[in-house]
C-alpha positions in Angstrom: 8.7 -67.4 27.7 5.5 -66.6 29.5 2.1 -66.2 27.9 2.1 -62.5 28.8 5.3 -61.9 26.9 3.9 -63.7 23.9 0.9 -61.4 24.0 3.1 -58.3 24.1 5.1 -59.5 21.1 1.9 -60.1 19.1 0.6 -56.6 20.0 3.9 -55.0 19.0 4.0 -56.9 15.7 0.4 -55.8 14.9 1.2 -52.2 15.7 4.3 -52.3 13.4 2.2 -53.8 10.6 -0.5 -51.2 10.9 2.0 -48.3 11.0 3.8 -49.6 8.0 0.6 -50.0 6.0 -0.5 -46.4 6.9 2.9 -45.0 5.8 2.8 -46.8 2.5 -0.8 -45.7 1.9 0.2 -42.1 2.7 3.1 -42.2 0.2 0.9 -43.5 -2.6 -0.2 -40.7 -4.9 -3.9 -40.3 -5.1 -5.1 -41.1 -8.6 -6.7 -38.1 -10.2 -10.2 -38.6 -11.5 -9.5 -36.3 -14.4 -6.7 -34.2 -15.8 -8.7 -31.0 -16.1 -12.3 -30.2 -15.1 -14.7 -29.6 -18.0 -15.2 -26.0 -16.8 -11.6 -25.2 -17.6 -11.2 -27.6 -20.5 -13.9 -25.8 -22.4 -12.5 -22.3 -21.7 -11.8 -21.9 -25.4 -15.6 -21.4 -25.8 -15.3 -18.1 -23.8 -11.8 -17.4 -22.4 -10.3 -14.5 -20.4 -8.9 -13.1 -23.6 -12.4 -13.0 -25.2 -13.6 -11.3 -22.1 -10.9 -8.6 -22.4 -11.8 -8.1 -26.1 -15.5 -7.7 -25.3 -14.7 -5.1 -22.6 -12.5 -3.2 -25.1 -15.2 -3.1 -27.7 -17.9 -1.9 -25.2 -18.7 1.7 -24.9 -18.0 3.4 -21.6 -15.6 2.5 -18.8 -16.1 -1.3 -18.7 -12.5 -2.2 -19.3 -11.3 0.5 -16.8 -13.7 -0.8 -14.1 -12.4 -4.3 -14.6 -8.7 -3.6 -14.6 -8.5 -0.1 -13.2 -6.7 1.2 -16.3 -7.4 2.0 -19.9 -6.7 -0.7 -22.7 -3.8 1.4 -23.9 -2.2 1.5 -20.4 -2.9 -2.2 -20.0 -1.1 -3.0 -23.2 1.9 -0.8 -22.2 2.2 -2.5 -18.9 1.8 -5.9 -20.5 4.6 -5.2 -23.0 6.9 -4.5 -20.0 6.2 -7.5 -17.9 5.2 -10.1 -20.6 8.7 -11.7 -20.8 8.6 -12.5 -17.1 5.1 -13.9 -16.9 4.7 -15.7 -20.2 4.7 -19.5 -20.1 5.3 -22.1 -22.8 2.7 -24.5 -24.1 3.1 -28.2 -23.4 2.0 -31.4 -25.0 -0.7 -31.8 -22.4 -2.3 -28.4 -22.5 -2.0 -24.8 -23.7 -0.6 -22.3 -21.3 -2.6 -19.4 -19.8 -1.8 -16.3 -22.0 0.2 -13.4 -20.5 -2.7 -10.9 -21.0 -5.1 -13.2 -19.0 -2.5 -13.5 -16.2 -2.2 -9.8 -16.0 -5.9 -9.1 -16.2 -6.7 -11.7 -13.6 -4.2 -10.1 -11.2 -5.4 -6.6 -11.8 -9.0 -7.8 -11.2 -7.9 -9.3 -7.9 -6.3 -6.1 -6.9 -9.3 -4.1 -8.0 -11.9 -6.1 -6.1 -10.2 -8.4 -3.6 -12.6 -11.2 -4.9 -11.9 -14.7 -3.7 -10.0 -17.1 -5.8 -13.2 -19.1 -6.3 -15.0 -16.1 -7.8 -12.0 -15.3 -10.1 -11.9 -18.9 -11.1 -15.5 -18.8 -12.4 -14.9 -15.5 -14.2 -11.6 -16.4 -16.0 -12.1 -20.1 -16.1 -8.8 -20.8 -14.4 -8.4 -23.2 -11.5 -7.9 -21.8 -8.0 -4.5 -23.6 -7.7 -3.3 -21.8 -10.8 -4.6 -18.5 -9.6 -2.7 -18.9 -6.3 0.5 -19.1 -8.3 -0.3 -16.6 -11.0 -1.1 -13.6 -8.7 2.3 -13.7 -6.8 4.2 -14.2 -10.0 2.6 -11.3 -11.8 2.9 -9.0 -8.7 6.6 -9.8 -8.4 7.1 -9.0 -12.1 5.3 -5.7 -11.8 7.3 -4.7 -8.8 10.6 -5.6 -10.5 9.8 -3.7 -13.7 8.4 -0.6 -12.0 11.3 -0.2 -9.5 12.2 3.2 -10.9 8.7 4.7 -10.1 9.4 4.9 -6.4 12.6 6.5 -5.3 13.7 8.8 -2.4 15.6 11.8 -3.7 19.4 11.2 -3.5 20.7 14.8 -3.9 20.0 18.1 -2.3 18.7 19.4 -5.6 16.1 16.7 -5.8 15.0 17.4 -2.3 14.7 21.1 -3.0 12.5 20.3 -6.0 10.1 18.4 -3.7 10.2 21.3 -1.2 9.5 23.9 -3.9 6.5 22.0 -5.1 5.1 21.8 -1.5 5.6 25.5 -1.0 4.0 26.4 -4.4 1.0 24.0 -4.1 0.4 23.9 -0.3 2.0 27.1 1.0 4.3 25.1 3.3 8.0 26.0 3.0 10.9 23.6 3.8 8.6 20.6 3.5 10.2 17.5 2.0 7.2 15.1 2.3 4.2 14.0 4.3 4.5 10.8 6.4 1.8 8.5 7.5 1.1 4.8 8.1 -1.9 2.5 7.9 -2.7 -1.0 9.2 -3.8 -3.3 6.4 -6.0 -6.0 7.8 -5.3 -9.7 7.4 -7.1 -12.9 8.2 -5.4 -14.4 11.2 -2.2 -16.0 9.9 -1.8 -19.6 10.7 0.5 -20.3 13.6 1.4 -16.6 14.1 0.0 -16.3 17.6 -0.2 -12.6 18.5 2.5 -11.4 16.1 0.1 -9.6 13.9 -2.5 -8.7 16.5 -2.8 -4.9 16.7 -4.3 -2.3 19.1 -7.6 -2.4 17.1 -7.9 -6.1 18.0 -7.5 -7.2 14.4 -4.6 -8.8 12.5 -2.6 -6.6 10.2 0.7 -5.5 8.6 1.7 -1.9 8.4 2.1 0.3 5.2 4.4 3.2 6.1 4.8 5.9 3.4 6.2 9.3 2.5 4.5 11.2 -0.4 5.3 14.3 -2.3 3.1 17.3 -3.1 1.8 15.7 -6.3 0.2 12.6 -4.5 3.1 10.3 -5.5 4.9 7.8 -3.2 8.5 8.8 -2.4 9.1 5.9 -0.1 7.1 2.9 1.2 7.8 0.3 3.9 5.5 -2.6 4.0 5.2 -5.7 6.1 5.9 -4.7 9.7 3.9 -6.9 12.1 0.7 -5.2 13.5 1.6 -6.0 17.1 4.6 -3.7 17.1 4.0 -0.3 18.6 3.5 2.4 15.9 6.5 4.3 17.1 8.5 1.1 16.8 7.2 0.6 13.2 8.6 3.9 12.2 11.9 3.4 14.0 12.4 0.1 12.2 12.3 1.6 8.7 15.4 2.2 6.7 14.2 5.8 6.2 14.3 6.5 10.0 17.8 5.0 10.3 19.1 7.1 7.4 17.5 10.2 8.9 19.1 9.5 12.3 22.5 9.0 10.7 22.2 12.1 8.5 22.5 9.9 5.4 19.6 11.4 3.4 21.6 14.3 2.0 19.0 16.8 3.1 19.4 20.5 2.2 21.2 22.6 4.9 19.2 24.7 7.4 17.9 28.0 6.0 15.8 30.8 7.5 12.2 31.2 6.4 11.3 34.2 4.3 11.5 37.3 6.5 12.8 35.4 9.5 16.2 35.4 11.1 16.4 32.0 12.7 17.7 29.2 10.4 15.4 26.1 10.5 15.9 22.7 9.0 13.9 21.1 6.1 11.2 18.9 7.6 8.7 16.1 7.0 5.1 16.7 8.2 3.3 14.1 10.2 0.4 13.6 12.7 0.3 12.8 16.4 1.4 9.1 15.9 4.9 10.3 15.1 7.6 11.9 17.3 8.4 15.6 17.1 12.0 15.8 16.1 14.3 18.3 14.4 13.3 17.0 11.0 9.7 15.9 11.7 6.9 18.4 12.5 3.6 17.4 14.1 0.6 19.4 15.4 0.4 21.1 18.8 -1.7 18.9 21.1 -5.1 19.9 22.3 -7.7 22.4 21.0 -6.8 26.0 20.5 -8.8 29.3 20.1 -9.6 30.3 16.5 -7.1 32.7 15.1 -4.4 31.7 17.6 -0.9 31.0 16.5 -1.1 27.3 17.4 -4.4 26.8 15.7 -3.2 28.5 12.5 0.0 26.4 12.6 -2.1 23.2 13.1 -4.3 24.0 10.1 -1.4 24.8 7.8 0.4 21.6 8.8 -2.8 19.6 8.4 -3.3 21.1 4.9 0.1 19.9 3.8 -0.2 16.6 5.5 -3.6 16.0 3.9 -1.8 14.9 0.8 -0.8 11.6 2.3 -4.3 11.0 3.6 -5.6 11.4 0.0 -3.0 9.0 -1.4 -4.1 6.3 1.0 -7.8 7.0 0.3 -7.3 6.9 -3.4 -5.2 3.7 -3.2 -7.9 1.9 -1.2 -10.8 3.2 -3.3 -9.2 2.0 -6.6 -7.5 -1.2 -5.3 -10.2 -2.6 -3.1 -8.2 -5.6 -2.1 -7.0 -3.2 0.6 -10.6 -2.6 1.9 -11.2 -6.1 3.3 -9.2 -8.6 5.4 -6.8 -10.3 3.0 -7.1 -14.1 2.9 -3.4 -14.4 2.3 -0.3 -15.3 4.3 1.7 -12.2 5.3 4.5 -12.6 2.7 2.0 -12.7 -0.1 -0.1 -9.9 1.4 3.1 -7.8 1.5 3.6 -8.6 -2.2 0.1 -7.5 -3.1 0.3 -4.2 -1.2 3.6 -3.4 -2.7 2.2 -4.0 -6.2 -0.7 -1.5 -5.4 1.8 1.1 -4.3 3.9 0.8 -7.5 0.8 0.8 -9.7 -0.4 4.0 -8.0 2.8 5.8 -9.0 2.8 4.2 -12.5 -0.7 5.3 -13.2 -0.2 8.8 -11.7 3.0 9.5 -13.7 1.6 8.5 -17.0 -0.4 11.2 -18.8 -2.6 8.8 -20.6 -3.8 7.2 -17.3 -3.4 10.0 -14.7 -6.9 11.6 -14.9 -8.7 8.3 -15.4 -7.0 6.7 -12.4 -7.4 9.7 -10.1 -10.0 12.3 -11.3 -9.8 15.8 -9.7 -13.0 15.2 -7.6 -11.2 12.3 -5.9 -9.0 14.7 -3.9 -9.8 17.0 -1.0 -9.8 20.6 -2.4 -10.6 24.2 -1.4 -13.3 25.9 -3.4 -14.0 29.7 -2.8 -12.6 29.5 0.7 -14.5 26.3 1.7 -13.1 22.8 2.0 -14.6 20.1 -0.2 -13.9 16.5 0.6 -12.7 14.1 -2.0 -15.1 11.5 -3.3 -12.9 8.7 -1.8 -14.0 9.9 1.7 -17.6 8.9 0.9 -16.5 5.2 0.9 -17.7 3.7 4.1 -16.2 0.2 3.9 -12.5 0.9 4.5 -10.3 -1.3 6.7 -7.2 0.8 6.5 -6.7 1.8 10.1 -4.5 4.8 11.3 -1.6 4.4 13.5 -2.1 4.7 17.2 -1.5 8.2 18.6 1.0 8.2 21.4 2.3 11.2 23.3 6.1 11.7 23.3 8.4 14.2 24.9 10.3 16.3 22.3 13.7 18.0 22.5 13.9 21.7 23.2 15.4 22.3 19.7 12.4 20.5 18.1 10.0 22.6 20.0 11.8 25.8 19.0 11.7 24.8 15.3 8.0 24.2 15.5 7.4 27.5 17.2 9.5 29.2 14.5 7.2 27.7 11.8 4.1 28.8 13.8 5.3 32.4 14.1 6.1 32.4 10.4 2.6 31.3 9.4 1.1 34.2 11.4 3.7 36.7 10.1 5.5 36.8 6.7 4.0 33.4 5.7 0.4 34.3 6.4 -2.1 33.9 3.5 -5.5 35.5 3.0 -7.6 32.4 3.4 -6.1 30.9 6.5 -8.1 32.9 9.1 -11.4 31.7 7.6 -10.4 28.1 7.3 -8.3 27.5 10.4 
């Protein structure tokens, strides 16, 4: 054997030895310097539960500002989800109480604060917070499932339509549709999957709301790079609408008109004009014209969904800044906010506290007054991109029928001044 071959064998043996040593070292578990940091070990001196009690005893809205609900509503929600989020004590340490887990999660939704900031406030480690928030969100979603449901019968749809006509003077309306991009921090290894037309990373919240500012349907999680028309077409709602599987009421003529028209959903320019979806006429129109009056009446009914998104982001401010979460957890957080919105809106004890009347856009003595949520300047919810699409002749005829109705039998005294 030559000397060069001996040298190669020695180098190979050395390389194997070094690799083996590195693998063994990697497998060895790093010894912890301590079981629990003193900051968290001394939490009994002032725990999250003590913080909640102090907030309850304070005068004013301190508890509501912290958790976005009254103590009574907080206790009601806690009683519902406690069996799912409560943990058992161990021989090593006491578990974090269920009320602290819920309060911590609600505080995150209310502010979008970093885990490091929440860790200092509640004296809970960041690693624990990263597991608590998804667990509590999943429990809230599971227990509040019944708070968001599409109508399943013609009678239920007609109840929605009747409320729209009574409140917003828009007949045959089954809901207002809109979507928003919720901004994320660039997900690791995602490439351009979540990169949207605004040059940010996002997932899309698509929703349908009723006349009383409640969600009827929500689709969350579509990647931001998908065209906004594609986002809508990928929802289960659109597929059911295309297959006539929503059990919508049959066509019926508007009051004083002869042509039968279908029941519809109102939307903006980002959505297609179809038989069951109404959108505005493009361009600007002369004041008092049929098209301008129609656009105003449609906008007035569709403004409900704008207010819902505005209130949602004004109360749950985690939606107002880029989420430092992976997409699956961000989807969980957004879904929780949507369910909590309906939960708080449908409970009499929390309804006015959650969404006071001045939060909404309203008309006072023939003049529009914007809701207080519109005064918020730091809002990262972005609208869907507006794309022009050709509509079918039947869809155009239906829109024209509504336009003529609003300037005829369906005219109201205030529309000329406001349109």
